C-alpha positions as CSV (number, residue, x, y, z in Angstrom):
1,M,81.7,163.5,64.3
2,F,81.9,161.1,61.3
3,I,85.6,160.5,61.8
4,R,85.1,159.9,65.5
5,G,82.3,157.4,64.9
6,R,84.5,155.5,62.3
7,V,87.4,155.4,64.8
8,G,85.1,154.2,67.6
9,L,83.8,151.5,65.3
10,L,87.4,150.5,64.3
11,V,88.5,150.3,67.9
12,G,85.5,148.3,68.8
13,A,86.1,145.8,66.0
14,I,89.8,145.5,67.0
15,G,88.7,144.7,70.6
16,I,86.3,142.0,69.4
17,M,88.9,140.4,67.1
18,T,91.5,140.4,69.9
19,F,89.0,138.8,72.3
20,L,87.9,136.2,69.7
21,L,91.4,135.3,68.7
22,A,92.4,134.8,72.3
23,A,89.5,132.4,72.8
24,L,90.2,130.6,69.6
25,F,93.9,130.0,70.3
26,A,93.0,128.8,73.8
27,A,91.3,125.9,72.2
28,P,93.3,122.7,71.2
29,L,94.6,122.9,67.7
30,N,93.4,119.4,66.8
31,V,89.7,120.2,67.4
32,R,87.3,121.9,65.0
33,A,85.3,124.9,66.4
34,W,82.5,127.0,65.1
35,Q,83.5,130.3,63.5
36,P,82.4,133.0,66.0
37,S,79.6,135.5,65.1
38,V,79.0,138.9,66.6
39,N,75.8,140.9,66.0
40,R,76.0,144.6,65.2
41,M,79.8,144.6,64.8
42,T,80.0,141.9,62.1
43,A,78.3,141.0,58.9
44,L,76.0,138.5,60.5
45,A,72.7,139.5,59.0
46,N,70.3,137.5,61.2
47,I,71.0,136.5,64.8
48,S,68.4,133.7,64.6
49,E,70.7,131.9,62.0
50,T,73.5,131.7,64.5
51,P,74.3,128.0,65.2
52,S,72.6,126.9,68.4
53,A,75.8,125.3,69.6
54,L,77.3,128.8,70.2
55,W,77.1,130.1,73.7
56,P,76.0,133.7,74.0
57,M,78.0,136.0,76.3
58,T,77.5,139.7,76.9
59,V,80.7,141.8,76.8
60,S,81.3,145.5,77.1
61,L,83.1,146.9,74.0
62,S,83.2,150.6,75.1
63,E,81.4,153.0,77.3
64,T,78.5,153.2,74.9
65,S,78.5,149.9,73.1
66,V,77.3,146.5,74.3
67,S,77.2,143.4,72.1
68,K,76.5,139.7,72.4
69,V,79.5,137.5,71.4
70,Y,78.9,133.9,70.5
71,L,81.9,131.9,71.8
72,P,83.0,128.7,70.0
73,L,82.0,125.4,71.6
74,V,85.3,123.6,72.1
75,W,85.2,119.8,71.8
76,R,88.2,118.5,73.7
77,D,89.7,115.0,73.4
78,P,88.0,112.7,76.0
79,I,90.0,112.2,79.2
80,P,91.3,108.6,79.1
81,P,89.8,106.5,81.9
82,L,92.0,105.4,84.8
83,P,93.4,101.9,84.4
84,S,91.1,99.3,85.8
85,V,92.0,96.2,87.8
86,Y,94.7,94.0,86.3
87,F,93.7,90.4,87.0
88,D,95.4,87.2,85.7
89,S,94.1,83.8,86.5
90,F,96.7,82.2,84.3
91,D,94.2,80.7,81.9
92,D,96.0,82.2,79.0
93,P,99.6,80.9,78.7
94,A,100.4,84.0,76.5
95,S,99.4,86.5,79.2
96,G,103.0,87.7,79.5
97,W,104.6,86.2,82.6
98,Y,108.1,84.8,82.1
99,T,108.3,81.2,81.2
100,G,111.4,79.1,80.9
101,P,114.5,78.3,82.9
102,A,116.5,80.4,85.3
103,W,120.2,79.9,85.1
104,R,122.8,80.5,87.8
105,Y,126.6,80.0,88.0
106,N,127.4,77.3,90.5
107,K,130.5,75.6,91.7
108,W,130.3,72.4,93.8
109,C,131.8,69.0,94.4
110,R,129.7,66.0,95.5
111,Y,132.4,64.2,97.4
112,G,135.3,66.4,98.6
113,D,137.3,67.0,95.4
114,V,135.5,64.2,93.5
115,D,132.6,64.7,91.0
116,C,133.0,68.5,90.8
117,H,130.9,70.8,88.7
118,E,131.3,74.4,87.7
119,G,129.3,76.6,85.3
120,D,125.8,77.8,84.6
121,E,123.0,75.4,85.8
122,I,119.2,75.5,85.5
123,V,118.1,76.2,89.1
124,A,114.4,77.0,88.5
125,V,111.7,76.7,85.8
126,M,108.7,78.9,85.4
127,S,105.6,77.8,83.5
128,Y,101.8,77.9,83.1
129,S,100.4,74.8,84.7
130,Q,97.4,73.2,86.3
131,F,96.8,72.3,90.0
132,E,93.6,70.8,91.4
133,S,91.7,71.9,88.3
134,N,93.0,75.5,88.6
135,S,95.1,77.2,86.0
136,T,98.3,78.3,87.7
137,Y,101.7,80.0,87.3
138,R,104.3,77.6,88.5
139,I,107.7,78.1,90.0
140,E,109.7,74.8,90.3
141,I,113.1,74.4,92.1
142,P,114.7,71.0,91.2
143,W,116.3,68.6,93.6
144,T,119.7,69.9,94.9
145,W,122.9,67.9,94.8
146,H,122.9,67.9,98.6
147,G,120.1,65.5,98.6
148,G,121.1,63.5,95.5
149,G,120.2,65.8,92.6
150,D,122.5,67.0,89.9
151,V,122.4,70.8,90.5
152,D,123.0,73.2,93.3
153,T,119.6,74.8,94.2
154,W,120.2,76.1,97.7
155,F,118.9,79.6,98.1
156,V,117.1,80.1,94.8
157,W,114.3,82.7,94.7
158,P,113.4,84.1,91.3
159,V,111.6,87.4,91.1
160,L,109.0,87.6,88.4
161,F,107.6,91.0,87.4
162,A,103.9,91.3,86.5
163,P,103.4,92.2,82.8
164,L,101.3,95.3,83.5
165,P,100.3,97.3,80.4
166,E,102.2,100.6,80.1
167,S,99.0,102.5,80.9
168,Y,99.4,101.4,84.5
169,Y,102.7,103.3,84.9
170,P,103.8,105.2,86.9
171,L,102.3,103.4,89.9
172,P,100.1,105.7,92.0
173,Q,100.5,106.5,95.6
174,R,97.9,103.9,96.6
175,Y,97.5,100.5,95.1
176,C,96.5,97.0,96.2
177,I,98.0,93.6,95.2
178,E,96.6,90.2,95.9
179,A,97.8,86.7,95.0
180,R,96.8,83.2,96.0
181,G,99.3,80.3,96.1
182,V,100.2,77.0,97.5
183,F,103.3,74.8,98.2
184,A,102.1,72.0,95.9
185,N,104.7,69.2,96.6
186,W,104.4,67.1,99.7
187,L,107.7,65.6,101.0
188,D,107.4,63.8,104.3
189,Q,105.8,66.1,106.8
190,E,103.6,69.3,107.1
191,Y,106.6,71.7,107.4
192,Q,108.2,70.5,104.2
193,P,109.8,71.7,102.0
194,W,111.5,73.4,104.9
195,W,111.7,77.2,104.7
196,A,110.5,77.3,101.1
197,H,108.7,80.6,100.6
198,W,106.7,82.6,98.1
199,G,105.0,86.0,98.1
200,I,104.1,89.4,96.5
201,V,106.7,91.9,95.3
202,F,105.0,95.1,96.2
203,G,107.8,97.5,95.2
204,A,110.9,97.2,93.0
205,N,113.0,99.3,90.7
206,A,113.0,98.6,86.9
207,E,116.5,97.2,87.1
208,M,115.3,94.5,89.5
209,T,118.0,95.1,92.0
210,E,116.0,96.6,94.9
211,I,113.1,94.3,95.9
212,Y,110.5,94.7,98.6
213,S,108.3,91.7,99.2
214,F,105.7,90.2,101.6
215,Q,106.2,86.4,101.9
216,V,105.0,83.3,103.7
217,N,106.9,80.1,104.0
218,A,106.2,76.3,104.5
219,N,106.8,76.7,108.2
220,H,103.6,78.7,108.7
221,D,105.6,82.0,109.0
222,L,105.3,85.4,107.3
223,A,107.7,88.3,106.9
224,V,108.3,91.6,105.0
225,L,111.7,91.5,103.3
226,Y,114.0,93.9,101.5
227,H,116.6,92.5,99.1
228,H,119.5,94.9,98.2
229,N,121.6,94.2,95.1
230,Y,119.2,91.4,94.1
231,S,120.7,89.1,91.4
232,F,118.2,86.9,89.5
233,P,117.4,84.1,90.3
234,G,118.7,84.6,93.9
235,N,122.0,83.6,95.3
236,R,123.6,84.1,98.7
237,Q,127.2,84.0,97.3
238,P,129.2,87.2,96.9
239,L,130.3,88.3,93.4
240,G,133.9,88.6,92.5
241,G,135.6,91.5,94.2
242,G,133.7,91.0,97.4
243,I,130.5,92.7,96.2
244,D,127.6,91.3,98.3
245,I,124.5,90.4,96.4
246,N,121.0,89.5,97.6
247,V,121.6,91.2,100.9
248,E,118.4,90.4,102.8
249,T,117.0,92.7,105.5
250,L,114.0,91.8,107.6
251,I,111.6,94.7,107.8
252,V,109.0,92.6,109.6
253,P,110.8,89.5,111.0
254,W,109.5,86.0,110.4
255,S,106.5,85.7,112.6
256,G,106.9,82.2,114.1
257,D,104.6,79.2,113.7
258,M,101.0,80.0,112.8
259,P,99.7,76.7,111.4
260,N,96.0,77.6,111.8
261,L,96.4,80.8,109.7
262,I,99.0,79.7,107.1
263,P,98.7,76.0,106.2
264,T,101.5,74.7,104.2
265,H,99.7,72.6,101.6
266,K,96.5,74.6,101.2
267,F,96.0,77.7,99.2
268,N,96.8,81.0,101.1
269,T,95.7,84.4,99.9
270,L,98.2,87.2,100.4
271,K,97.3,90.9,100.1
272,V,99.3,94.1,100.3
273,I,98.0,97.7,100.4
274,V,100.5,100.4,99.6
275,D,99.5,103.9,100.6
276,G,102.3,106.4,100.3
277,H,105.0,105.4,102.8
278,Y,102.7,102.9,104.5
279,V,102.2,99.2,103.8
280,D,99.5,96.9,105.2
281,I,99.7,93.1,104.9
282,F,97.0,90.5,105.1
283,V,96.9,86.7,105.0
284,N,93.6,85.0,104.3
285,G,91.7,88.1,105.1
286,R,93.4,88.8,108.4
287,H,95.2,92.1,108.8
288,L,98.6,91.4,110.4
289,N,100.8,94.5,110.2
290,H,101.0,98.2,109.4
291,V,104.5,99.1,108.2
292,Y,106.2,102.5,107.5
293,L,108.8,102.6,104.7
294,S,110.7,105.8,104.2
295,I,112.0,104.8,100.8
296,M,110.7,102.3,98.4
297,P,110.9,102.1,94.6
298,R,107.6,102.0,92.7
299,E,108.5,100.9,89.2
300,R,107.6,97.2,89.3
301,V,105.4,94.7,91.1
302,G,105.1,90.9,90.9
303,L,105.9,87.6,92.5
304,I,108.8,85.9,94.3
305,G,109.2,82.3,95.3
306,G,111.8,79.6,95.9
307,S,113.9,77.5,98.2
308,W,116.1,77.7,101.2
309,E,117.9,74.4,101.6
310,V,115.3,71.7,101.3
311,T,114.2,70.8,97.7
312,P,112.5,70.1,95.4
313,V,110.0,73.0,95.7
314,D,106.8,73.4,93.7
315,I,105.0,76.7,94.1
316,Q,101.7,77.2,92.2
317,I,100.0,80.6,92.1
318,D,96.3,80.6,91.4
319,Y,95.9,84.3,90.4
320,F,97.5,87.7,90.6
321,R,95.5,90.9,91.1
322,Y,96.7,94.5,91.0
323,E,94.3,97.4,91.5
324,P,95.5,101.1,91.2
325,N,93.9,103.7,93.5
326,C,92.0,101.0,95.4
327,A,89.4,102.0,97.9
328,P,90.4,102.2,101.5
């Protein structure tokens, strides 16, 4: 009987230790936990002295033995909060957007074979600026040689990625982007600079070669565009070997003239909601289209803007707002 009792006690103790070790090793290794205490089966002299932070749990040790086990209270590392809204009003010129020139290889002659130029030229300049007392992010396209300038700036549209902190990646299934901008230079009529355009890049790969954007232009139009083999800062000329670059596909064709909705020389607010394969577009609070995209990269977002053929172009963006997991 004595031997049987000692064996039963030993089996019971082994069972408790196995249970407690399993609970202890289930806790993160970088957290401190209370050492467990067990009445009757341990050397704990007084149950009342057990730390109050321990949680009592009744477990069955054998057919004839029942004990209370005090499990350790595990303090886990706090779950990091989801990223909040990213908002840049461009008051801080060190907020991270690209500033400086955009170079492009050009080859042109002003008069037949006379006054010819070949080589890299500055075709756009990005900077932090001011417009109508607002801090802005500015995209400038200089005067092309076709109109008397000294550089070829036809078809220049730099893509500028938003400098989101790393905590915002990867982009979620649902996010909202909003930006407010204006064609700041007045040429000689409302529609000028003719076909100049700007908008939101709502999906792109990290290499900046596959670009999805929602844009408006100076002709009061809007469109959703896909650029394949995009080459900064935009160029409709093929590369050597016949490789086409900046191949533009219209997902939502240019809408046609809507002067009451999209004024040329007043600020327009663009908004894009991405939700899985679906994209909704808005201009100045008005919902204009619901688009299905079977494939779209989600590694970068940002801005795009530039010229078609008429220059100079001066685009000023008042703010850029990105919200992950935005409300419906």
